C-alpha positions in Angstrom: 7.7 15.5 -53.3 10.7 13.8 -55.0 9.2 10.4 -54.3 5.9 11.4 -55.8 7.6 12.7 -59.0 9.7 9.6 -59.3 6.7 7.4 -58.9 5.0 9.4 -61.7 7.9 8.6 -64.0 9.9 11.8 -63.6 13.5 11.0 -62.8 14.6 13.9 -60.7 16.9 14.4 -57.8 16.5 16.1 -54.5 18.2 19.4 -55.4 16.3 19.7 -58.7 13.1 19.0 -56.9 13.9 21.8 -54.3 14.7 24.2 -57.2 11.4 23.6 -58.9 9.4 23.8 -55.7 11.1 27.2 -55.0 10.1 28.5 -58.4 6.5 27.8 -57.9 6.5 28.9 -54.2 5.9 25.5 -52.7 7.4 25.0 -49.2 8.1 21.7 -47.6 6.4 21.2 -44.2 8.8 19.5 -41.9 7.4 17.8 -38.8 8.4 19.4 -35.5 10.9 17.6 -33.5 9.1 15.6 -30.8 9.7 16.7 -27.3 10.5 14.1 -24.6 10.0 15.0 -21.0 13.1 14.2 -18.9 12.8 11.6 -16.2 11.4 13.4 -13.2 11.2 10.4 -10.9 8.9 7.5 -10.2 5.2 7.9 -9.4 4.3 7.5 -5.8 0.6 6.8 -5.7 -2.3 7.1 -8.2 -5.6 8.7 -7.1 -9.0 7.5 -8.3 -10.9 9.3 -11.0 -13.3 11.1 -8.7 -14.1 13.8 -11.3 -15.5 11.1 -13.6 -15.7 13.5 -16.6 -17.9 15.9 -14.9 -16.3 19.0 -16.4 -19.4 21.3 -16.2 -19.2 22.7 -12.7 -21.3 25.6 -11.4 -19.4 26.8 -8.4 -16.0 28.4 -8.7 -13.0 27.1 -6.7 -14.4 23.7 -6.0 -13.0 21.8 -9.0 -9.6 22.6 -10.5 -7.7 20.8 -13.3 -4.0 20.9 -13.9 -1.5 20.1 -16.6 2.0 20.9 -17.9 3.2 22.0 -21.3 6.5 22.9 -22.8 7.9 25.9 -24.7 11.1 26.0 -26.7 13.8 28.7 -26.3 17.3 29.1 -27.7 18.7 28.1 -24.4 16.5 24.9 -23.9 13.0 24.2 -22.7 10.7 26.1 -20.4 7.7 24.4 -18.7 4.4 25.8 -17.8 2.1 24.3 -15.2 -1.4 25.7 -15.2 -4.4 25.3 -13.0 -7.8 26.0 -14.5 -11.2 26.4 -12.7 -13.9 24.2 -14.2 -16.7 26.7 -13.4 -15.2 30.0 -14.6 -12.9 28.3 -17.2 -10.2 30.8 -16.1 -6.6 30.0 -15.5 -6.5 30.5 -11.7 -2.9 29.6 -11.1 0.4 28.9 -12.9 4.1 28.5 -12.6 7.0 28.5 -15.1 10.3 26.7 -14.7 13.2 25.2 -16.6 12.4 21.9 -14.8 9.2 19.9 -15.2 9.2 18.4 -11.7 6.8 18.0 -8.9 7.8 21.4 -7.5 6.5 23.1 -10.7 3.1 21.4 -10.3 3.0 22.3 -6.6 4.0 26.0 -7.2 1.1 26.3 -9.7 -1.4 25.1 -7.2 0.1 27.3 -4.5 -0.2 30.3 -6.8 -3.8 29.5 -7.4 -4.5 29.2 -3.7 -2.7 32.5 -2.9 -4.7 34.3 -5.6 -8.2 32.9 -4.9 -8.0 31.6 -1.3 -10.4 28.7 -1.7 -11.7 26.4 1.0 -9.2 23.6 0.3 -11.2 21.2 2.3 -13.9 21.4 -0.4 -11.5 21.5 -3.4 -10.9 18.7 -5.9 -7.8 18.9 -8.1 -7.9 16.7 -11.2 -4.9 15.8 -13.4 -3.3 13.0 -15.4 -1.1 10.4 -13.8 2.1 12.1 -14.7 5.0 11.7 -12.2 4.7 15.4 -11.3 1.1 14.9 -10.0 1.5 11.4 -8.6 4.8 12.2 -6.8 5.1 11.9 -3.0 5.9 15.6 -2.9 2.6 16.7 -4.4 0.5 14.0 -2.7 1.9 15.1 0.7 1.3 18.7 -0.2 -2.3 18.1 -1.1 -2.9 16.0 1.9 -1.5 18.6 4.2 -3.9 21.3 3.0 -6.8 18.8 2.5 -7.1 19.0 -1.3 -8.7 15.9 -2.8 -6.8 14.6 -5.7 -8.4 13.0 -8.8 -6.6 11.5 -11.7 -7.6 10.3 -15.1 -7.1 6.7 -16.0 -3.8 6.0 -17.8 -4.2 6.0 -21.6 -7.8 7.2 -21.5 -8.0 10.6 -23.1 -11.8 10.8 -22.4 -11.1 11.3 -18.7 -9.6 14.7 -19.5 -12.4 15.6 -21.9 -15.9 16.9 -21.6 -18.7 14.4 -22.4 -19.2 14.0 -26.1 -16.1 15.9 -27.1 -12.7 14.9 -28.4 -9.3 15.2 -26.8 -8.7 18.5 -28.6 -11.8 20.1 -26.9 -10.5 19.3 -23.3 -10.6 22.4 -21.1 -6.9 22.6 -20.4 -6.0 21.5 -24.0 -8.1 24.4 -25.2 -6.1 26.9 -23.2 -2.7 25.4 -24.2 -3.8 25.4 -27.9 -4.9 29.0 -27.7 -1.7 30.1 -25.9 0.5 28.5 -28.5 -1.4 29.4 -31.7 -2.3 32.9 -30.7 0.9 34.0 -28.9 3.9 31.6 -28.7 4.1 30.0 -32.1 4.6 33.3 -33.8 7.7 34.2 -31.8 11.2 32.9 -31.1 12.4 33.1 -27.5 15.9 33.7 -26.5 15.6 32.6 -22.8 13.2 31.6 -20.0 12.6 35.1 -18.9 11.0 36.0 -22.3 8.7 33.0 -22.0 7.6 34.1 -18.6 6.8 37.6 -19.8 4.8 36.4 -22.8 2.9 33.6 -21.0 1.8 35.9 -18.1 0.6 38.6 -20.5 -1.4 36.0 -22.5 -3.0 34.6 -19.3 -4.3 38.0 -18.5 -5.7 38.3 -22.0 -7.2 34.8 -21.9 -8.9 35.3 -18.5 -10.2 38.9 -18.8 -10.5 39.7 -22.5 -10.9 36.6 -24.6 -13.2 34.7 -22.3 -15.3 37.9 -21.5 -15.7 38.7 -25.1 -16.7 35.1 -26.0 -19.3 35.3 -23.2 -20.6 38.6 -24.5 -20.9 37.3 -28.1 -22.7 34.1 -26.9 -25.2 36.0 -24.9 -25.8 38.7 -27.5 -26.4 36.0 -30.2 -28.7 34.1 -27.9 -30.8 37.2 -27.1 -31.0 38.2 -30.7 -31.9 34.7 -31.8 
């Protein structure tokens, strides 16, 4: 704001600018500090993009996608690994940790398998090429239980996006965006335990209330139209 006023010919300092902004209830929007993931090791092997942007699946527990996001607390960062089913669009598995490593990604898949018991021999798991998903730990785990891995091409956001959409409409991005805008961004978390409690309660809401309501509204409007 100060630079704009100076450019317009008003010689004014930082503190005077702040005082005037306060009087007229103008708040400066500061960019959030960018988060950098810690080094979690070197990638072991990249899988081919077998999903090939086919995000509209009809049968549940045959195509899953996974990703990791971060949540700030007063004690540091918490990390959420989620697994989403491309047919039901529900979050079928998840895991939270203070460390964004391969074990976090593996625990999320294990959680999904324990909850839904899919035929892993007919299951494809799609992710980006992050070190958590391309690590030897996760590759060995998927091979052991016969899960087929698929990975988007590096630097190609369209591989994680439904046909004709933008990156922001990607299925997992949509869940993460909803989680943060509707639940997490309005709160300040003291520790990891508070994050776990809030994330798990939102996942229940997202799966069984929000998605069900959206489905009901869509069908009601379709029938009425």
